[in-house]
N, C-alpha and C positions, 0 to 999 in steps of 0.2 A: 377177863373174854370182852374183846372192845374196835381206833380209827390214827393218825399222822401228822403229825410239825416237825419240825430240824431245829433241834440248839442243842448242844451239843456242851456238857461241863467237866472238865477237865484242871485238874489244877494240883500244887505240890507245898503238904506244910511238910514241916521240921520239928520230928517226938523221935525222939528214943523209943526204938521195939526189944521187947523181950518176951524170948518164948518162955516159957515159965511148965513144967510140966513132960516135959517131950522129951524119951529120950535124948541121948546125944547119937548123932552119927554124922555120917561127911555132911548132908543136909542143911545140921544145926547153925543155928545164926546166933551173932550178939549182938549186945546192943545199936552199933554201928551199921549192922547189914543190910540194915530196911531204909529210904528216905519215905517219906508219905504221898499222899496226892487223889485229887479228887476229879473224878469227871462224869458224865453221862453226854449222850446225844439226845437231840431236839429235832425234828425239823418242821420248816413252817408252813400252820397252815391260809387256806383259802375260805379267808374271812373276808367280812365289811368292815370298816373300812376299804375303802382300796388297797390290792395286794402289794407290796414291793420284793416279798422273796423269792424271785423265780429268779432264771437267768437271761438277761435282759435280750439277749437276742437271736435266743432258741425256739421254739413251739415243739410239740412229741406228736404225732400224728396213730393213732391207734388204726388197726383194719384187722376187719376177717380177713386171711392170708389169702380167699379168692377173687377179693377185691382188688390186687394189689394195682391193676393196669390204670383206676379211677385213678391212684393215691401222687399216680404222674403227673395227669390229669388237674388233680385240686395242687400241688407243689406250682406248677406250672400256673396257674390264673391266678394263686396270692400270691406270686414274685418268690418264691423258697428257695431255698438252697440245701437239701440233700446233705446231713455229712457223712451221719450212720444208718444202714437201716440191722436192725433185730428180727429173731425171730421170737417168741418168748414159744417156743412148743407147746411147755405142758396147758398154756389156754387157745392154742390155734390162733395167736395173737399177733399180725406183724407190729412194727412197729417202727420210727422214722423219726428220725429229730434231727428239724429240720429248722438252718440258718432265716433271720426273720428279713435280712434284709432292712437291718431300722424299722420295722414296726415293731408295733410294743406286742407282745405274749398273748398279756390277757385280753386287747381291745382284741388283738385277731384271731385269737381262738373262742372266743367269746364270737363272734361273726360266721368262722370256719362250722360249727353245732347249729348256726342258728339256721346257714344253706344249706351243708351237704350232709345227707342224711349216710352215705359211705365211710364217711371214718367218724375219728370222736379226740379231737382235738385236746391239748392240754396244755398250759405252764408247765414247764424243766423245774420242779421245788428244787432246791437249796437244804442243803444240811449245813449245817456248821455246829463248831466249838467253843465253850465259855469254860471260868475256872471258878473253885472258891478253894476254904483249907478246915482242918480237920485235925482233932488230932484226939492219942489216948488209944493203943492199938488192943484187941479184941482177937479169942481164941475164934474160929469159923467154925468148932468143933459141936455147937449148942443144935445145930440141928440133925444130932447123931451119923452125921456122916463115917466117924470113926472106924465104930461097929461096922455100921453095912462093910465099909472095906474088908473085915476078916469074913466077907461070905463073895462080894463081889467086887468090881472097881470097872464095870463097864461095858468088858471084852463084850465083843458082836454087836454092841452099837454104833452110830454116829451120828456125830453134832453136827450140822448145817450152820456157820457163824456167818453172818455180813458184818464187815467192820473197815476196818483199818488193813491197811498191811501186818505182817507181823515180824519181826525178826525168829526167822526162825533155827537162826545161831548161836538163839540160847541154851547154856548146856541145861537149863530144866525139863526141854524141848526136848533134848536129843534125841529121847529113847522113845520118846510119843509118835505113837503113830499120826502123822501129819498129811493132808492134802491142801497144798493152797492152789488158787485160783483170785487173778489182781488184774480187774477189769483198766490196767493203764498201767504205763514203764510209771516202777515204781525207785526213787533217786533213798536206796540205806546207808545212805553220809544223813539224809535228814529221820534224825532217834524221836520227832517230836510228829511224823507221818504215821511212827511204830508203834506209839506208844499205849494209846488204847485196847488197837486192837492185842496188840502185844499183852497186858494186863487181862484183860477181857481170858485170853488163852489158857494165860497159864489159871487161873480159875477156873477152866472148866480139865487143863488138862493135862498141866504142869505132875511132873515124875515126883517133885518135892512133894514127901507126904506127910506136909501143914501145910500144903496149896493144893492141890491137883482135887478136884470133887470128883471125878471120873478121871480116873488116871490112861486105864486101860481102854477106853474109847478111841473111835477114832475122828476124830474133826478134819472136817473141811470147812477151810477159812479163805472167806473171796472178800479179798479187796474191792473195794465200794465206795471211799473215802478217802481223798486225796491233798496233800495241802495246796492252799492258796497263795498266788502265784505275788511273789516279795515278802507273804507273810507265813512262811516255812509252820508256823505252832497253831496255824488259821482249817480245821478241818473241813470240803466239804463236799458233799458227795449229791448225784442227782436225781429225781424221779427215776429216769431212765434205767439209771446205772443201780438201782436198787433193787429195780423189776428184773433186771436183768440178774441180780445177784439171786436173787428168791426164785427164779425161773430154772438156773443149776443148781439148786439143792434142789429143788422138785426130780430134777432129770437126774438126779443123781442117789436118787433111793434112801436117801436117810430119813433116821426116823426122828431128829428134834432139831429143829431150826432156832436161836439164839438172836433178838434182836435189839440189841443194848441201845436202840434209841427208840426215839419219842414226837410228837409231835401233831399235826391237824390232818384232816382228813385229804386222802392222795386216789384217784379213783384205780389205777393202776396199781400202784402201789396194793391197795386194798384187795385186788381182785387176785392177785396173786394170794397175797398171803391165803383167802379163802380158796383159794384153790390146793395150798397146802395140807388147812386143815379138815379140807373135805380128801385128800389120801391118803388120810389117817395119822398125818405129821403129826407132831408136837410141836406147838407156836408160842413159844416164851420173849416177850416183851417188856420190856424197861418201864414202868410206870411213872416217870418224869421225875426233875425237877424242881422244877417249877415255884414249888412251895405252896401250890394253888388251890383249893376247897373248888370240888365240882367240877371240875378240869372233866374236859373230853378228849385223849389223851388216845391217840391210834400211834402203832397199830395194836397195844392194847385194849381196848373197845373192840374190836371187832370180836364179833362170837366164834368163836372157840379159841382161841386166844388167852394162853395166860397170863395174866400180866403181876409184874414182881414189884413190892416193893422192897426201902430198905431201912433194917433193925440198925440199932448200936449194943455193945455191949453189955447192956442194961433194959436190954427189951425195948425202950421209947424207940421211936418211929423218928428214919431220921429228918432231921429240922426245915429240909427243904423239897421234902417227897413232898407229892403232888395229892393229891385223894380224892377219891371214887364210886362211885359202881365200878369201875374197870379194877379195881385193886383185887387180886385174887389169894395172895397166897402174902406171907413174909420173910425175909429171910436177910441174912447178915449182910451190910452192904457199909460199915463207917469200920472206917481203918484197918482195912483188907490185908495182909499178904502176900501181897502174890507181886510177877515179874515183872522187868524195864527192859526198854533197850542193853544191850553192853554186859550184857550178863547182871542187872541187876536186878534187885527187889524194892518193892515200894510198898507202900500204907496205900488202899487205894477205897474210896470213898464214892457213893452214887445208887443211881437203882442200877448203872452198867452190871454193876458186878453182884447187886442180891441177883439180878434173870440170868447172869452166867452159874450165882448155883443151884437155882431152882434149875437151869440147865441140863445141872450134874447130875441133879440129883434123881431127875425123870431119868437122865441117859442110865442110872445107877437101875432104877424098875425097871426099866424094861430090856435090858440085858437080861436079868430071870425071871419075867413074867408079857406075855403078849399087851398092851394095852387097854384092855378090855372095861382093865377095874381098876384104873390109874387116877382118875377125877376122883375117882368116891373114896377107894384110897390116901388120898391125898386129901381132901378135907375130910377124911372120917379122925387123922391122926393125928390134922394140925392143933398147934397150943393156942388157943382163943389169950387173945390181947386186946386190950381194950374192952370197948363196951361188949358187952353179953354175948356169943352170935358174929354172924358175920357184920360186918360194918366196913366204910369207904376211906378208913386211913391201915387196917389192916387184914382186910378181905378177910379168911376165914382163921388166920391166925398164920402162925411160927413153923412153915415145910417143918415138915420129922423124919425126915431119911431113914433113922430105924425103925420105928413104928408103919409106917407108910414100908419096906419092905414085909412090914409081918401077915398086915390083912393083905398083900399078897402069895404070901405064903398059903396063910388059911383058906385062899381064895382060890386054887388051883382047883383044876377039877380034878 
């Protein structure tokens, strides 16, 4: 439950993969079938000392839709050139992204907010990626998902994923029910720009029985992160893009929103997340890969949001996971088999992956029952890890899909 900062970790490691104890079928992989990788998003916060994590020539103006005429006067008064205008329908808020003509957005937004009452000015914050490496693959079935698949695979639920664009042509996604919307033109030849989203989508809905948590759920994938010019492996998104993406999720009446990014507080993104929660959408967010204690990670810290951290095969906390009161549940997130662009498979590590695990499990449960008892079922059945009871490392403990489903069945009227 939890706030937002942006910096995403993605990386590759080299180790062999062997899947043991799985039946031979068309999805079986040998030890050369997967390449390891590590990643997670983080977006930079508004904190002192002076920030620099925003687009240097843009400011975001937020206004109630009845004040649209006043916005034009303000852009002229402050020498701004509007670049785009969007209505965030779910919160009845207009959003203008404007060029500042050489003015510093941080100073400019402060000046506008001090003098103008009809708009709220914000910097257009940046989302980034970074990397690291790990080894030793392990199974994702510790959460009881394999048992739940005997009852449900998520049919009838919709997961909305705000991430990078995905490789929709991966064979593992060919029979999945996926709809995509990208907020910009996508260069499909830049595989790095598709990697994070594709890997998260794999954990959510891959048709490979060893990968996808909710393979029969519908996935609505919104590409809000794009490659930086001249740096194809550096992915960035802005506050405005993330807000638009979440608004689109809300408008499509989805059941679950997966946010595999983290960072510092951002008012418009928080407003959109709170709206989603208020509408009964289950929002799951990554806990972050900064390795810090007492962190204040958004959006995981926003009230009503489920914060997911990552554990390894030994149920030990991922050593780069952030820790704090925003951690709700633990899920597998170290060297998890998933997919990558060009028909490849990877071992992925990071709280992006554990977040996707939790989102997939929530979709499985919601396919069997409404979410009236969702939180209590997850809390009652989580396997306690670390210190007795809830703690700032593991939250309530390891999420357990099979036990939670049993509680759901028992609690049906």
